[in-house]
N, C-alpha and C positions, 0 to 999 in steps of 0.2 A: 504494500500500500504506500501511497505517496507520503503519508505522515511518518512512516517508518524511515523513509529515505531522508526526510527533513531532520528527524531526530538524530540519525546517524551523522548527517552533515554537521549538526550542532555539536555532537560529541567530538567529532574530529576537530572542528574549529576550536572548541574549548581546550582540547589536548594540545593544540598548537599555540594556545595563548591568544587567539583572535576572538576576544570577548564580544566584540560588536557583531561579528558574523554568527557566533554561537547564539547570542541573544536573538538575532533576527530569525534564525532558523527555528529556534525553540518557540518563539512568539508566533511564528506562522502556523505551527501546529496547534498551539493553544488558542489561537483565534478561532479555529474550526472545531477543536476538541478540547475545551477548557479543563477537562478532568483527565487528560492523558497522563498517566503516572510517570512515564519515562521523560516526556517533555517537561513536566513540572520539575522533575529531578534535575535535568540538565539546565533548565532556566534558573533554578535555585543555586546550583553549583556555579553557574556563570555569574549570577548576581553577587554571590559570596566572593568569588575570585576577583571580581572587578571592584570590590569595596562597598557594595550596596547591601549591607547587612539587613536592613529593614525589609527590602524586597525579598531577600533570601529567606527570611523568617516566614513571611506570608506564604511564599511558594512551597516551602518545605513542610509547613503545617498541612497545606492542602495535599501535597504528595503523600504525606504520612497517612492521611485518611484513605487515599486511593490505593496505597500499597504498604500497609502497616508492617509487613514482615520483611521489607527490603532493608538490608543492612546498609546499603548505600544511602538510602533516604534517612535512616536513623543517624548515620554518621554525619551527613551534611547538616541535618537539623541541629544536632548537638553542637557542631562547629559554628553554625550561624548564631545560636543563642549564647554560647560561651566565649566566642571570639573576643568580644569587648571586655570580658571579665578576666581574661588571661588564665583561665583554668584549663588544666589538662585532664581529661576524663576519657578513659578507654572503655568502649562498649564490648560486651561479650560477643562471641561469634554465633550465638544461637538467637534467632530473631525475637522470640518471646522474652528471653532473658534480657535482650537489648531494650525492649519496651519497658520492662520493669526497672531497668537501670535508668532509662530516660525519665521515668516518673520520679525517681530519687533525685536525679540531677536537676530537673526542671519541674518542681512540684506544683507550680501555679498554672501550668498549661493544661487545660481540660482536653485538648486535642490528643494528648498522649494516652490517658486512660480510655478515651473514646476509641482510639486506634487499637489499643490492647483488647478492648471488648469486641471490636469488629474481627480482629484476628482470631480470638478464642471462639467466637461464634462461627467463623468460617471453618474452623477445625471441628465443628460439631460439639463444642463445649459450651453450650448456651448457659448452663447454670454457673459456670466459672466466669462468664462474661458479665453477670449481674453486678458484681462488686465494682469492676472498672466503669461500667455504665453509670452506676450511682455516683461514683467519684467525679466522673465527667459532668454529670448533670449538676452537681454542687459547684463545680468550678466554672461552668458555662451555662447558667440557668436559662438564658434566653435562646440557646441553640436547641432546636427541636430534635436533632438526631439522637442524642443520648437517651432521651426519654422515650 
């Protein structure tokens, strides 16, 4: 599909340090498919690499909800939120453990327990997802998804 080609072009441009081209290609996909997980990831990585931490945070929170078990998404999200704090935090290599670690590192972000709930539910563990969903609804009461 054409969006996959655009995402690959964005990844290549990002790897080569051409942030403008990476951003342009990722945005082209997101204009047509605003919830495309890989395009969100590449756009967030590009924003972070080019020094736009606020855009990276927004993009990575959305990417986390679309692909909660992606270790790349988790890692970029952590970097976006901790870059300005100078903290060094290493995520575990297991996706669910990474989400639990993110909840510890960034306890005020409701998107993280929401993503954990989504991941648990996707694995057929609906009863285990209730706790994270409740935590997400406490942290983001006006967001309809956790409820």
